[in-house]
Every structure is written in structure tokens, then in C-alpha cells.
N, C-alpha and C positions, 0 to 999 in steps of 0.2 A: 061610068067607066072607072075604073079605079086609076088613081094618079099614079105614074110611073115613079113618081119621088116617095111614094109611101113604100118603104122597104118591106113593110108586111105583106102587102098586097102582090107582089111578085110582077107588078107591071113593069113594061120595058119601054125605051123611049128611042127613037132612031136618029132624032134630028139633034141630039147633043153630042157633045164631045166629051168623052171619059176624062175624069181627072187625071192630072198628070200624076207619076209616082210621088210617093210622100203626102199624099192626101189633100194638096193645095190645088185648086185651079181656079181660073177665072169665072165668074158667074156668067152664065150665057146670056147677054143681053135680050135675047128674043124671048126666053122665058125667065122671068123675074118674080122673085116671091111675093106671095100675098101674105103680108104681117100683120100681127095683131098685137097692139100695143099693149104693155106690160099690165096685167091685172083686169084686161078686158076679154071678153069671149067673141066679140065681132071683129072682123078682119078690118083694117084701115081700108078706106075706099081706094080703088083702082082709079088711075089717071091716065087711062088710055092704053094699059100694057097688058100682055096675057099673062095667064098663071104660070108659076115657076114649077116646071115638072121635070127635073133633072134625074139621071138615074144615080142610083146608090154607088158611094165609092167602096173600094174595097174596104175589108174591115182591116183595123190598125189603131193604136194609139199614139196620137200625136204628143210632142213634147210642149206643146202651146198650154199655158195656166191662163187663168183669168187676170193675173197681174200683167201680162202681156197685153191685154185690152183694157188696162185700167183708165177709166175716163173717158173712154171711147164709145162712140155711136157704133151697136152692132145689131145685126140681125141673128136670132138663135133659133136653131130647130132641134128639139130634143130627140133622138133616136133610140135610147136605151138607158134603163134605169137598174141599178143593181147594188149589190155589197160585196166587199171582198177585204181581205187582209192587207193592212199596210203598215209603213213604218210607225203609225199612230195608233195601232191596235192596243188594247188592252185586255187583260182578263175581264173586266167589266164591259167592255165593249170589242169583242174580239174582230168585228168587221166593220168598216166604214162605209157609208151610202155613197153611191156615184151617180152621175148622170153623164151620158155622152151627148155632147152637141155638135151640130156642124155650125159653124160661125162664119158669117158673112160681116166684115169690118167696113164700116160706111165713114169712119173718121180714122186718121192714123196718130199713132202716139209719136213723142218728138224722138224717142230712140226705141230699138226693138231689144228691149230687156228691162229687167227690174230687180231692186235689191229686195230680197226676201226678209223674213223676220229675224233670220240668224245672220244677217248681215252679209249674205253671200248673194252675188250679182248671178240673174239667170237670163241669158240672152237666149234669143230665139231667132230662127229663120225670118228675115225680112217678110213682110206681106203688104199688097196693096189694097186700096179701095176696091171692093168688089171681089176680091179673091174669095173662094169658099175654101175654108180649112175645115176638113170632115173629121169627125171622131175625137174630138177633145174632151177629154175626161176631166170632169170638174167633181171635187169633192166637198165644195163650199156649202153649208148648210141651205143658206138662202137659195143659191143657185139650183141645189138638188131638189128643193121643195117647187122651185117653179117648175122646173122640167118634168117631175113627176105629175103636176098640174096640167102640164102641155100635154103628155101622155095619156093622162085620165081623160082629158076634155077633148081629144083630138083636135088640138089648135096646132097648127103646121108650123107657123114661124111666128117670133115676137120681134118688136122692136124696143130698144131701149139702151140705157148707158149702164156699162159695168162701172160700178164705184165701190169705196170702202164706205162701212156705215160707221155709227159712233160706236167707239170702243167702251166694252163694260167692264168694271173691276175685276181683274183675275182671268180676263179673256181678251183674245186677240180681236180687232175690229174685222167685222164680218163682212165678208165681199158678197155683193148683191148687185141685181139689177133693178134700176129704177126706169119708171116710165117715161118714153120719149116726150118732150115738151112741144110746143108749136113749132120752134126752130128746127128741133130734130126731126119733126115729121116733114118739114119743108127739105131739109138736107136728104132725107129719104126718097121723096117726091122727084127732087132734081137729080137724084142718083138714077131712079128708073127712068126718068124722061130722056137723060143724055145716053145711058146704056141702049135704050130703045131705038134712038136715031141714028 
């Protein structure tokens, strides 16, 4: 039976509540994600929770950027990959690759905003642990590669931390997701257990 969470299969779910307008909703505790640790193909073992089969959210682009989740533990679900013209497009590279992710934050930043590389502060709408933020469009190379890998290998969710990598001369520091360590996996399992009770 196809998963109602899989936007391509056309399945439906009747037991879940539709996300609120704006693409953000609380993750349904009775239907939690089966996450895969970054860089692995096997899902993390479930500890007494049911699979996460929530319906797809309406299409739309959210204003959340990876910087809003910097150093935070997140679950990511890649929904789409593509390329488009952006402010960073050049004659040599007329389109920039992107991946759309559904994001479930499992830890929270100290503030809901960040200062970008141009010195501008970019605030975002506050979110809570367990909120599902749909259709976040990320253009960062390492995140795009990970999202494409997820789509190619049919990996539903990955668990990891969004971090800045090491800056190379003449380039910005890459924004990437790193595998969850044992402490992060415990945070994930505690969140699942608390949400299921």
C-alpha cells in the first residue's frame, strides 16, 4: 500500500489534520517519521511508534532558510529537486539547483533569525519542536546533493544537524547537514516517545 506521505503516489490519509495556512503545522504524535541517519540507507530503529504518514501540504515556498535552523537537530524530507534562475545566476550558470524539504525541528535556536553574509538580519516566524514546516527551498550545494540522494534512493526522512562547514579561500562556508550523534538520536527517540504518549 502506498504511503499517504508520498506526494507522488497519490495516497490519502483521513486520520491526520491538514497543516495550517502558511505551511507550518504540529507533527501528529500518532504518526511520527521513520528517519534515516544522514549518510545511511537504513532507517533508525523505531521504538514503539507508528510510521509517519501525513498528507502533503499545499504547494508554496516558505521564507525559511537553512540559517534559521543553524546548529539545530532536524528531520528532513526531500520533496522535489530542480533548478531555476535566481539573483545568483550568471551567464556561465544561468540556473541554480535547489531542493524542497519538509523540515521538522527537534531543537530550537536561541533566536528566530540570523545575520546573512551581507550583514542583513533575516528573521523568520517562530517555530516549535515538532512543527512540520513544508516546502522549504534550499539552494546550498551540500543540502541539494543530500536531497537529491534522498529522492534517488527513496529515503523518506533523514535526521541530522544543519551546520556551517569549513570555509575555503574565495568561497563562503558551506551549509550542510551532518549525521546525528548518539546524543542527537536520543533527543529524537525522546521526542517520539513524548509525542506518542
